[in-house]
C-alpha positions as CSV (number, residue, x, y, z in Angstrom):
1,X,11.0,8.3,-31.4
2,X,8.8,7.6,-28.2
3,X,9.8,10.3,-25.5
4,X,8.3,10.6,-21.8
5,X,7.4,14.6,-21.1
6,X,6.5,16.0,-17.5
7,X,3.8,18.5,-17.2
8,X,3.6,20.5,-13.6
9,X,0.8,20.5,-11.9
10,X,-1.4,24.0,-12.7
11,X,-1.4,24.6,-8.4
12,X,1.9,24.8,-6.7
13,X,1.3,21.4,-5.0
14,X,3.7,21.2,-1.8
15,X,2.9,20.7,1.9
16,X,4.6,19.0,5.2
17,X,2.6,17.2,8.2
18,X,3.6,15.0,10.8
19,X,1.5,12.4,12.5
20,X,-0.2,14.6,14.6
21,X,-1.7,16.7,12.0
22,X,-2.9,16.7,8.0
23,X,-1.8,18.7,4.7
24,X,-4.1,21.6,4.2
25,X,-2.9,22.6,0.5
26,X,-3.0,19.3,-1.0
27,X,-7.0,19.0,-1.6
28,X,-6.8,19.8,-5.9
29,X,-4.2,19.2,-8.4
30,X,-4.9,20.2,-12.3
31,X,-3.2,20.0,-15.4
32,X,-3.3,21.1,-19.1
33,X,-2.2,18.9,-21.9
34,X,-1.3,21.6,-24.8
35,X,-1.9,20.6,-28.4
36,X,0.3,18.7,-30.6
37,X,1.1,15.8,-28.3
38,X,0.6,12.0,-29.3
39,X,0.1,10.3,-26.0
40,X,-0.1,6.7,-25.2
41,X,-2.6,6.9,-22.2
42,X,-2.1,3.4,-20.7
43,X,1.6,3.9,-19.6
44,X,0.9,7.8,-18.3
45,X,0.7,8.7,-14.7
46,X,0.5,11.4,-12.1
47,X,3.8,11.5,-10.3
48,X,3.8,13.2,-6.8
49,X,7.7,13.4,-5.0
50,X,7.3,12.2,-1.8
51,X,9.9,12.2,1.2
52,X,10.5,11.7,4.8
53,X,12.4,13.6,7.5
54,X,13.3,12.5,10.8
55,X,13.6,14.4,13.8
56,X,16.6,12.2,14.8
57,X,19.8,11.9,12.7
58,X,19.8,8.0,12.1
59,X,18.0,7.1,9.2
60,X,14.6,5.3,9.8
61,X,12.5,2.5,8.3
62,X,9.3,4.3,7.6
63,X,6.4,4.2,5.2
64,X,2.8,5.5,3.7
65,X,-0.3,3.9,3.9
66,X,-3.6,5.2,3.1
67,X,-6.4,5.6,6.3
68,X,-9.2,4.0,4.5
69,X,-11.1,2.9,7.3
70,X,-10.4,3.6,10.9
71,X,-6.5,4.7,10.9
72,X,-5.8,0.4,9.5
73,X,-3.4,-0.1,7.3
74,X,-5.0,-2.2,4.0
75,X,-3.2,-2.7,1.0
76,X,-4.9,-0.5,-1.4
77,X,-4.0,1.0,-4.8
78,X,-2.3,4.6,-5.0
79,X,-5.3,5.4,-7.4
80,X,-7.3,5.3,-4.0
81,X,-5.4,8.9,-3.5
82,X,-8.0,10.2,-6.2
83,X,-11.2,11.0,-5.0
84,X,-12.8,12.6,-7.6
85,X,-12.3,13.4,-10.9
86,X,-13.1,14.4,-14.6
87,X,-11.3,15.2,-18.0
88,X,-12.4,17.1,-20.6
89,X,-11.1,18.6,-24.0
90,X,-12.0,20.4,-27.0
91,X,-14.8,18.5,-28.1
92,X,-16.3,18.4,-24.5
93,X,-16.6,16.3,-21.3
94,X,-14.5,13.2,-21.9
95,X,-15.1,11.7,-18.4
96,X,-16.1,12.6,-14.9
97,X,-16.0,10.1,-11.8
98,X,-17.0,10.1,-8.4
99,X,-15.9,8.2,-5.1
100,X,-13.3,6.9,-7.4
101,X,-11.3,6.1,-4.1
102,X,-13.9,3.3,-3.3
103,X,-14.3,2.0,-6.8
104,X,-10.5,1.8,-6.8
105,X,-10.0,0.0,-3.6
106,X,-12.9,-2.4,-4.5
107,X,-11.8,-3.3,-8.3
108,X,-7.9,-3.6,-7.3
109,X,-8.4,-6.0,-4.3
110,X,-10.8,-8.3,-6.8
111,X,-8.7,-8.2,-9.8
112,X,-5.3,-8.9,-8.3
113,X,-4.2,-12.5,-6.5
114,X,-2.9,-11.5,-2.7
115,X,0.6,-12.0,-4.2
116,X,0.4,-8.9,-6.9
117,X,-1.1,-6.9,-4.5
118,X,1.7,-7.4,-1.9
119,X,4.2,-6.5,-4.8
120,X,2.5,-3.8,-6.4
121,X,4.7,-0.7,-6.8
122,X,1.6,1.1,-7.4
123,X,0.0,0.9,-4.1
124,X,0.6,1.6,-0.4
125,X,1.9,-2.0,0.2
126,X,4.6,-2.3,2.6
127,X,7.0,-5.0,1.0
128,X,6.7,-8.1,2.8
129,X,9.8,-10.2,3.3
130,X,10.7,-12.5,6.2
131,X,12.1,-9.9,8.8
132,X,8.9,-10.7,11.1
133,X,5.7,-8.9,12.2
134,X,5.9,-4.9,11.7
135,X,9.3,-5.1,10.1
136,X,8.7,-5.1,6.7
137,X,10.5,-3.0,3.9
138,X,9.8,0.6,2.7
139,X,10.9,1.7,-0.7
140,X,11.4,4.9,1.0
141,X,14.5,3.1,2.6
142,X,17.7,2.5,1.1
143,X,19.1,0.0,3.6
144,X,22.9,-1.3,4.1
145,X,22.9,-4.6,5.6
146,X,26.6,-5.7,4.9
147,X,29.2,-3.5,4.5
148,X,32.3,-5.3,6.2
149,X,34.7,-7.4,4.3
150,X,34.4,-11.3,4.3
151,X,37.0,-11.2,7.5
152,X,34.3,-9.8,9.4
153,X,36.9,-6.9,10.9
154,X,37.2,-4.4,8.5
155,X,34.7,-2.2,6.4
156,X,34.3,-2.6,2.8
157,X,36.1,-0.3,0.6
158,X,33.6,1.2,-2.1
159,X,30.7,0.6,-0.2
160,X,28.0,2.9,1.2
161,X,28.5,2.8,5.2
162,X,25.5,3.9,6.2
163,X,21.4,2.9,5.2
164,X,19.6,6.2,3.9
165,X,16.0,7.6,3.8
166,X,15.0,8.2,-0.1
167,X,12.8,10.7,-1.8
168,X,9.9,8.3,-3.9
169,X,7.5,9.3,-6.7
170,X,3.9,8.4,-5.5
171,X,2.9,7.2,-9.2
172,X,-0.8,6.9,-9.7
173,X,-1.5,5.5,-13.5
174,X,-4.2,7.2,-15.2
175,X,-5.2,3.8,-16.6
176,X,-6.4,2.9,-13.0
177,X,-9.0,6.0,-12.2
178,X,-10.1,7.1,-16.2
179,X,-11.7,4.3,-18.2
180,X,-9.7,6.8,-21.0
181,X,-6.7,6.2,-19.4
182,X,-6.7,3.0,-20.9
183,X,-6.2,4.4,-24.5
184,X,-3.1,3.8,-26.3
185,X,-3.5,6.5,-29.1
186,X,-4.8,9.8,-28.0
187,X,-4.2,13.4,-30.1
188,X,-4.5,16.4,-28.3
189,X,-4.3,17.7,-32.4
190,X,-7.5,16.1,-32.9
191,X,-9.4,16.3,-29.4
192,X,-7.6,19.5,-28.1
193,X,-6.1,21.0,-25.1
194,X,-7.1,18.3,-22.5
195,X,-7.4,19.2,-19.0
196,X,-7.4,16.7,-16.2
197,X,-8.5,17.9,-12.4
198,X,-8.5,15.6,-9.5
199,X,-10.2,16.1,-5.8
200,X,-7.5,14.2,-3.6
201,X,-7.3,11.7,-0.3
202,X,-3.9,13.1,0.7
203,X,-5.9,14.1,4.5
204,X,-6.0,10.4,4.5
205,X,-2.1,9.8,4.0
206,X,-0.6,8.8,6.8
207,X,3.5,7.5,7.5
208,X,4.1,4.5,10.0
209,X,7.8,4.0,11.4
210,X,8.3,0.2,10.6
211,X,10.1,-2.1,13.3
212,X,10.1,-2.3,17.6
213,X,8.8,-6.0,17.7
214,X,12.2,-7.9,17.3
215,X,12.2,-8.8,20.6
216,X,9.1,-11.0,20.5
217,X,8.5,-11.6,16.8
218,X,9.7,-15.4,16.1
219,X,12.0,-16.1,13.9
220,X,11.5,-19.1,11.2
221,X,13.6,-21.4,13.6
222,X,10.4,-21.0,15.9
223,X,13.1,-20.6,18.6
224,X,14.6,-17.5,18.6
225,X,13.0,-14.1,18.2
226,X,14.7,-11.8,15.5
227,X,16.0,-9.4,18.4
228,X,17.6,-12.0,20.7
229,X,21.2,-11.9,20.8
230,X,23.4,-14.4,22.1
231,X,24.9,-14.0,25.7
232,X,28.4,-12.4,26.3
233,X,30.5,-13.9,29.0
234,X,33.7,-12.8,30.9
235,X,33.3,-9.4,29.8
236,X,35.9,-7.1,31.7
237,X,36.3,-4.1,30.1
238,X,33.5,-1.7,28.7
239,X,34.9,-1.8,25.2
240,X,34.8,-5.5,24.0
241,X,30.8,-5.2,24.6
242,X,29.8,-4.1,21.5
243,X,29.5,-6.7,19.1
244,X,25.8,-7.9,18.9
245,X,26.1,-11.9,17.5
246,X,22.5,-12.9,16.9
247,X,20.9,-15.9,18.6
248,X,19.3,-17.4,15.7
249,X,20.9,-18.8,12.4
250,X,20.0,-16.9,9.1
251,X,20.3,-18.4,5.8
252,X,19.0,-15.6,3.1
253,X,20.4,-13.1,5.9
254,X,20.2,-10.0,3.7
255,X,16.4,-10.4,3.5
256,X,15.8,-11.5,6.8
257,X,18.1,-9.9,9.2
258,X,15.7,-7.0,10.4
259,X,18.3,-4.3,11.2
260,X,20.3,-2.4,9.0
261,X,23.3,0.2,9.1
262,X,23.5,3.4,10.7
263,X,19.8,2.2,12.5
264,X,19.0,3.5,16.4
265,X,18.4,0.6,18.4
266,X,17.6,0.1,21.9
267,X,19.7,-2.6,23.6
268,X,18.3,-4.5,27.0
269,X,19.9,-6.9,28.9
270,X,21.1,-8.7,32.6
271,X,24.5,-8.4,34.1
272,X,25.4,-10.5,37.0
273,X,27.9,-9.1,39.6
274,X,24.6,-6.8,40.4
275,X,24.1,-4.9,37.5
276,X,20.9,-6.3,37.2
277,X,18.5,-5.1,34.2
278,X,20.1,-2.3,31.8
279,X,18.6,-0.5,28.9
280,X,20.6,1.8,26.8
281,X,19.8,3.4,23.1
282,X,22.8,2.8,20.4
283,X,23.4,2.9,16.6
284,X,24.9,0.2,14.6
285,X,27.7,0.9,12.8
286,X,28.6,-2.3,10.8
287,X,26.8,-5.4,9.9
288,X,28.6,-8.5,8.5
289,X,27.8,-12.1,8.2
290,X,29.8,-15.0,10.0
291,X,32.7,-14.1,11.7
292,X,35.4,-14.9,8.8
293,X,33.9,-16.0,5.6
294,X,37.7,-16.4,4.3
295,X,38.0,-19.1,7.2
296,X,37.2,-23.0,6.2
297,X,34.7,-23.8,7.4
298,X,33.7,-20.2,8.1
299,X,33.6,-19.2,11.7
300,X,30.3,-18.2,13.5
301,X,28.4,-20.6,10.8
302,X,24.8,-18.6,9.8
303,X,25.4,-15.8,12.7
304,X,24.9,-12.2,11.8
305,X,27.0,-9.9,13.6
306,X,26.3,-6.5,14.6
307,X,28.8,-3.7,15.6
308,X,27.4,-0.8,17.9
309,X,28.9,2.9,17.9
310,X,29.6,2.3,21.6
311,X,29.7,-0.6,24.8
312,X,26.6,-1.9,26.5
313,X,28.5,-2.4,29.2
314,X,29.5,0.4,31.9
315,X,31.8,-2.1,34.3
316,X,32.2,-0.3,37.2
317,X,32.6,-3.5,39.6
318,X,36.3,-4.1,38.8
319,X,35.0,-8.0,38.1
320,X,34.3,-10.1,35.1
321,X,30.6,-9.8,34.0
322,X,28.5,-12.2,32.4
323,X,25.4,-10.4,30.1
324,X,22.5,-12.3,29.1
325,X,19.1,-12.0,28.0
326,X,20.2,-9.9,25.4
327,X,17.2,-8.2,23.0
328,X,17.9,-5.6,20.3
329,X,14.9,-3.3,19.1
330,X,14.1,-0.9,16.6
331,X,14.0,2.4,18.3
332,X,10.4,3.8,16.7
333,X,10.0,7.0,19.1
334,X,11.5,9.5,16.1
335,X,8.8,12.4,14.8
336,X,8.7,12.0,11.1
337,X,7.8,15.1,9.1
338,X,5.7,13.6,6.0
339,X,6.4,15.6,2.5
340,X,5.0,16.2,-0.8
341,X,7.3,18.6,-2.7
342,X,5.3,18.6,-6.9
343,X,2.7,16.9,-9.1
344,X,3.5,16.1,-12.4
345,X,1.6,14.6,-15.0
346,X,4.2,12.0,-17.0
347,X,3.2,11.7,-20.4
348,X,4.6,8.7,-22.5
349,X,4.4,10.3,-25.9
350,X,4.3,8.2,-29.6
351,X,5.2,9.4,-32.8
352,X,2.6,10.7,-35.4
353,X,2.6,7.7,-38.1
354,X,-0.9,9.9,-39.8
355,X,-3.5,7.5,-38.6
356,X,-4.1,8.6,-35.0
357,X,-7.9,7.9,-34.4
358,X,-10.7,10.6,-35.1
359,X,-13.1,8.7,-32.0
360,X,-11.9,7.1,-29.0
361,X,-14.2,4.3,-27.3
362,X,-13.7,3.9,-23.7
363,X,-15.3,2.2,-20.5
364,X,-16.6,4.8,-17.6
365,X,-19.1,4.8,-14.9
366,X,-21.5,7.4,-13.8
367,X,-21.4,7.2,-9.9
368,X,-24.7,7.7,-7.3
369,X,-24.5,7.8,-3.3
370,X,-27.1,7.0,-1.0
371,X,-27.2,6.1,2.9
372,X,-28.3,3.1,4.2
373,X,-29.6,5.1,7.4
374,X,-28.7,2.0,9.7
375,X,-31.3,-0.5,8.3
376,X,-30.5,-4.3,8.6
377,X,-33.4,-4.9,5.9
378,X,-32.6,-2.6,2.9
379,X,-34.9,-2.3,0.1
380,X,-34.9,0.8,-2.8
381,X,-35.3,1.6,-6.5
382,X,-32.6,3.3,-8.3
383,X,-32.6,4.5,-12.3
384,X,-29.7,3.3,-14.6
385,X,-28.9,4.9,-17.9
386,X,-30.2,3.0,-21.2
387,X,-26.8,2.0,-21.9
388,X,-25.6,0.5,-18.7
389,X,-24.3,-2.8,-19.3
390,X,-23.0,-3.4,-15.4
391,X,-23.4,-2.9,-12.0
392,X,-20.9,-2.5,-8.7
393,X,-22.4,-1.6,-5.6
394,X,-20.3,-0.6,-2.5
395,X,-20.7,-0.7,1.0
396,X,-17.9,1.3,2.9
397,X,-18.7,2.8,6.4
398,X,-19.8,6.3,7.7
399,X,-16.9,8.5,6.4
400,X,-14.6,5.3,5.2
401,X,-13.4,4.5,1.8
402,X,-12.8,1.0,2.0
403,X,-16.0,-0.9,1.0
404,X,-15.7,-3.9,4.4
405,X,-18.9,-3.1,5.9
406,X,-20.1,-7.0,6.7
407,X,-23.6,-7.7,5.1
408,X,-25.2,-11.5,4.6
409,X,-27.0,-11.1,1.1
410,X,-28.6,-9.5,-1.2
411,X,-31.1,-9.6,-4.6
412,X,-32.2,-7.6,-7.3
413,X,-34.3,-7.0,-10.1
414,X,-34.2,-4.8,-12.9
415,X,-38.1,-3.2,-14.0
416,X,-39.5,-5.9,-11.7
417,X,-37.9,-9.0,-13.3
418,X,-35.9,-10.9,-10.9
419,X,-32.4,-11.4,-11.7
420,X,-30.9,-13.8,-9.0
421,X,-33.3,-16.5,-9.8
422,X,-36.2,-15.4,-7.2
423,X,-33.9,-16.0,-4.3
424,X,-30.7,-13.9,-2.6
425,X,-27.6,-14.4,-3.0
426,X,-25.4,-15.2,0.2
427,X,-22.2,-13.3,0.2
428,X,-18.5,-13.2,2.4
429,X,-19.0,-11.8,6.1
430,X,-16.2,-11.7,8.8
431,X,-17.3,-15.2,9.7
432,X,-17.7,-16.8,6.0
433,X,-16.4,-17.2,2.7
434,X,-18.2,-16.4,0.1
435,X,-21.0,-18.5,-1.4
436,X,-20.8,-20.4,-4.9
437,X,-23.5,-18.2,-5.9
438,X,-21.7,-15.0,-5.0
439,X,-18.5,-16.3,-7.0
440,X,-20.3,-17.3,-10.1
441,X,-22.0,-13.6,-10.4
442,X,-18.6,-11.9,-9.9
443,X,-17.4,-14.2,-12.5
444,X,-19.8,-13.2,-14.8
445,X,-20.0,-9.2,-13.9
446,X,-15.7,-8.6,-13.8
447,X,-14.7,-11.6,-16.1
448,X,-17.5,-11.6,-18.6
449,X,-19.2,-8.6,-18.8
450,X,-16.7,-5.6,-18.2
451,X,-13.3,-7.6,-18.9
452,X,-11.2,-6.5,-15.8
453,X,-10.9,-10.1,-14.9
454,X,-11.5,-11.7,-11.0
455,X,-8.5,-12.7,-9.0
456,X,-9.5,-12.8,-5.2
457,X,-11.6,-15.7,-4.5
458,X,-11.0,-14.8,-0.9
459,X,-12.9,-12.1,-0.8
460,X,-11.0,-10.4,1.5
461,X,-8.8,-7.0,2.0
462,X,-5.1,-7.6,3.1
463,X,-4.1,-5.9,6.2
464,X,-0.5,-5.2,6.7
465,X,1.8,-5.7,9.3
466,X,0.0,-8.5,11.0
467,X,0.5,-11.9,11.7
468,X,-0.8,-14.3,8.7
469,X,-3.8,-15.8,10.8
470,X,-4.9,-11.6,11.3
471,X,-4.1,-10.6,7.8
472,X,-7.2,-10.7,6.2
473,X,-10.2,-9.6,9.1
474,X,-12.5,-7.7,6.7
475,X,-14.5,-8.9,3.2
476,X,-14.5,-6.9,0.0
477,X,-18.2,-5.9,0.5
478,X,-18.9,-5.5,-3.1
479,X,-22.2,-6.5,-5.7
480,X,-21.0,-6.7,-9.2
481,X,-24.1,-7.3,-11.3
482,X,-24.8,-7.0,-14.9
483,X,-27.3,-5.2,-16.7
484,X,-29.0,-5.1,-20.1
485,X,-28.4,-2.0,-22.5
486,X,-32.1,-0.6,-22.8
487,X,-33.3,1.7,-25.4
488,X,-35.1,3.6,-22.3
489,X,-33.5,4.5,-18.7
490,X,-34.4,1.3,-16.5
491,X,-35.3,0.8,-12.5
492,X,-32.7,-1.3,-10.8
493,X,-34.4,-2.6,-7.5
494,X,-31.8,-3.7,-4.3
495,X,-32.9,-5.6,-1.1
496,X,-29.7,-5.9,1.3
497,X,-29.6,-7.8,4.4
498,X,-27.1,-6.3,6.8
499,X,-27.2,-7.1,10.3
500,X,-24.8,-4.6,11.4
501,X,-27.1,-1.8,10.0
502,X,-25.9,-0.4,6.7
503,X,-24.3,2.9,5.7
504,X,-22.7,4.3,3.2
505,X,-23.9,2.8,-0.3
506,X,-22.1,3.9,-3.5
507,X,-23.7,2.7,-6.7
508,X,-21.4,2.7,-10.1
509,X,-23.1,2.0,-13.2
510,X,-20.8,0.9,-15.7
511,X,-21.2,2.1,-19.5
512,X,-19.2,2.4,-22.5
513,X,-19.0,6.0,-24.2
514,X,-17.6,7.5,-27.4
515,X,-16.4,10.6,-28.3
């Protein structure tokens, strides 16, 4: 029978840090797979158990992101956590990849559609829904958005009453950073004891508290903000002013209402009778949809009601008070402690049918790093292995992971023979989309030569927690070209025009290897 086994890292892989610091003990992780296992590598992965701890008692909507460029939050795969990696067995070195982080960001963004990127569980994509700007959902929060009976007055029995923060595994599939990771039948009885070594980017792993802009984020009705609440009139006593009715109506409210039970919020309002502008901190203890769903028709149709632990009004005037301009926002001032508890290699094992392969054939890359030295017109030659059949060139900014440095065009030749028709290839920049020539070159290399596919014609990285018009600010600065396999090494002559000044150049040479 198929079964899953877990192998603990050889290091004590655990650390905690806050937003003002970074982990210091999560740089290396190693695993040893002993003899006696038949493994489907394509289904196996490294698992990092993660958790968030808040300085407050209230649950917080907080999510991971990987700082790949200037502390900005782009959708990137979890495999970008692995900077360098190698795998070897009793037959020798199987594969070694340097700067996998940049290559993973490039290939994942080029081979996935925009929608698949947003919903990929093996990515640092914060789940986008209809809750407004900067208020997406985190996989680390079990949010309760309805804990009331249909009459809208009593807490539902048998339901969890408070949202909670969850431990989640950050999964890095082997196939996302190792070519041999695509192998479906790998026997350690045949290949011998197998060792995986990874250098990581946990120093770049950070967290962000979501929410806080509900009072200025426009709802889908284009009239109300998510944090706008209906006015409260004729408030006589303090204990009558703790039910917050949404100003706007909700349809699919469980997915679009931005608040959750147990959440700490800030309530701002204006009271008459000389009370003026007031801001108070409160906690949501209950949420229900409509006042009474048992009535026909339901009362308070399409409105969501949040019940606070305490009244927002301190009425000492002795007069009837009207409360207007009520706005609720999530409190995002908690200090979050990020924790990685352990690292495990999760292996999907398969039965031995007596026909496990004695040899393996798989794709891999060799890596060469260079510096553009700020040049606007760059030209240089590089040696490529005889078996190299494609080259992927990534252009990150200095010290960054994400290849997003804008450039204008390129051309290349192999052994002094022009490969781009004696002309330059215009590419996607911050201002324009890619040219038909660039599309054709990407199609030929990624789809036809390497076989990984090409699905992103936008040619831009997706930036999270932004309005739609600001979600794609940076180009995918990647050159992907085919090469012919040759009996001897070949000379790649590369020319790049870059008005911003070329910085990092990372060259990945694709080939097929057999052991």
